[in-house]
C-alpha positions in Angstrom: -0.2 0.1 0.1 1.7 3.1 -1.1 0.8 6.8 -0.5 0.0 7.0 -4.0 -3.1 4.4 -3.6 -4.0 6.5 -0.6 -4.1 9.8 -2.4 -5.5 8.5 -5.3 -8.5 7.6 -2.7 -8.8 10.6 -0.9 -9.0 12.3 -4.2 -12.6 10.1 -5.1 -13.1 11.0 -1.3 -13.5 14.7 -1.9 -14.8 14.7 -5.4 -17.5 12.7 -3.6 -17.7 15.3 -1.2 -18.1 18.2 -3.8 -21.0 16.3 -5.9 -22.7 16.0 -2.8 -22.3 19.9 -2.2 -23.6 20.6 -5.5 -26.4 18.5 -5.3 -27.8 19.4 -1.6 -27.0 23.1 -2.9 -28.6 23.0 -6.4 -31.1 20.3 -6.3 -32.5 21.2 -2.7 -31.9 24.7 -2.8 -30.4 25.0 0.5 -28.9 28.2 1.5 -26.6 27.2 4.3 -24.9 24.0 5.5 -25.5 24.7 9.1 -29.0 24.9 10.6 -32.0 24.0 9.8 -33.7 23.3 5.9 -36.8 22.2 4.4 -36.5 20.0 1.2 -39.5 19.5 -0.9 -39.5 16.4 -2.9 -42.9 16.7 -4.9 -45.3 17.9 -2.6 -44.3 16.8 0.7 -41.6 18.4 2.6 -38.6 17.6 5.3 -37.6 19.5 7.8 -34.1 18.8 8.8 -30.7 19.7 10.1 -28.7 20.4 6.7 -25.3 19.0 7.6 -27.3 15.5 8.6 -28.9 15.7 5.0 -25.7 16.5 3.9 -24.1 13.5 5.3 -27.1 11.1 3.9 -26.3 12.3 0.6 -23.1 11.8 0.8 -23.0 8.5 2.4 -25.0 7.4 -0.8 -22.7 8.9 -3.2 -19.7 8.0 -1.8 -20.9 4.4 -1.5 -21.9 4.0 -5.0 -18.8 5.5 -6.3 -16.2 3.3 -4.2 -18.5 0.4 -5.0 -18.1 0.8 -8.7 -14.4 1.9 -8.5 -13.9 -1.6 -6.3 -16.2 -3.7 -8.7 -13.6 -2.7 -11.8 -11.1 -3.5 -9.6 -12.4 -7.2 -8.6 -11.8 -5.7 -4.6 -8.2 -6.3 -4.6 -7.3 -2.4 -3.7 -7.1 -2.7 0.1 -7.2 1.2 0.6 -10.0 1.2 -1.5 -12.2 -1.3 0.1 -11.1 0.3 3.3 -12.6 3.5 2.1 -15.8 1.8 0.8 -16.2 0.0 4.2 -16.2 3.4 6.0 -18.9 4.7 3.7 -21.1 1.8 4.0 -20.9 1.9 7.8 -21.5 5.4 7.7 -24.8 4.7 5.5 -25.7 1.9 8.3 -25.2 4.3 10.9 -27.6 7.4 9.3 -30.1 4.5 8.2 -30.3 3.5 11.6 -31.3 7.1 12.3 -33.9 7.4 10.2 -35.4 4.0 10.5 -38.7 4.6 12.1 -39.1 3.2 15.9 -41.1 4.7 18.8 -37.7 5.7 20.7 -36.7 7.5 17.5 -39.7 8.7 16.5 -39.6 10.8 20.1 -36.1 12.0 19.4 -36.6 12.8 16.1 -39.6 14.9 17.4 -38.0 16.8 20.3 -34.4 17.2 18.6 -33.5 18.3 15.4 -34.1 15.6 12.6 -36.7 14.5 10.0 -40.2 15.6 10.7 -42.6 14.5 7.7 -45.5 16.6 6.4 -47.8 14.2 4.1 -50.7 16.1 2.2 -53.1 13.4 3.2 -55.5 15.7 4.3 -56.9 16.7 0.7 -56.9 13.2 -0.7 -59.7 10.9 -1.1 -59.9 7.4 1.2 -58.9 5.5 -1.8 -55.8 7.5 -2.4 -54.8 7.5 1.3 -54.9 3.7 1.1 -52.3 3.8 -1.8 -50.0 6.2 0.0 -50.1 4.1 2.9 -49.5 1.0 1.1 -46.5 2.5 -1.0 -45.0 4.0 2.1 -45.3 0.7 3.7 -43.5 -0.9 0.6 -40.8 1.3 0.8 -40.3 0.9 4.3 -40.1 -2.7 3.6 -36.9 -1.9 1.2 -35.3 0.6 3.8 -35.0 -2.7 6.1 -34.1 -4.9 3.2 -31.3 -2.2 2.5 -30.2 -1.9 6.2 -29.6 -5.7 6.5 -28.0 -5.7 3.4 -25.7 -3.1 4.1 -25.0 -4.5 7.4 -24.1 -8.0 5.5 -21.9 -6.0 2.7 -20.1 -4.5 5.8 -18.9 -7.6 7.6 -18.3 -9.0 3.9 -15.8 -6.2 3.1 -14.4 -6.4 6.7 -13.8 -10.1 5.7 -12.1 -8.9 2.7 -9.7 -6.4 4.5 -8.7 -8.9 7.0 -8.1 -11.5 3.9 -6.1 -8.9 1.7 -4.3 -7.7 4.9 -3.2 -11.2 5.5 -1.9 -11.9 1.6 -0.2 -8.8 1.8 1.6 -9.6 5.1 2.7 -13.1 3.7 4.2 -11.6 0.7 6.0 -9.5 2.2 7.5 -12.3 4.0 8.9 -14.0 0.6 
């Protein structure tokens, strides 16, 4: 593992951060990185601390960037896999913070976090059922994503240890 590899990964980490900032400031029209902001997605608005929202976007962009890079290199570049594992770990943490639970709902309502205001009051009963069904299926996918990220994290940790062991054996020879 040379410093050239680490500098290359640092470049991609910074590039992911810049792209995430541009996405947050242009697509979601955020005025400041600090403080609360509202984000409109369709006709639903989310109120959240901007830095937390940036971290959500950054973890998603960084994870996909490093998944693509590691897949093209057949998961043989140890610094690349370490950075990917860190991004997936950040994604797991942030997804855990946003998954609904009674404790988290109370925490998010009382502290800075996500508040969702769905426009259900203007919908008919049939449309409300469709929206609630859609929200349920999206929640199921979020849970599958959560466990998929955990399994990926464990697999990548195993790959890191395996690559480190192989590098240690080849350096002795």
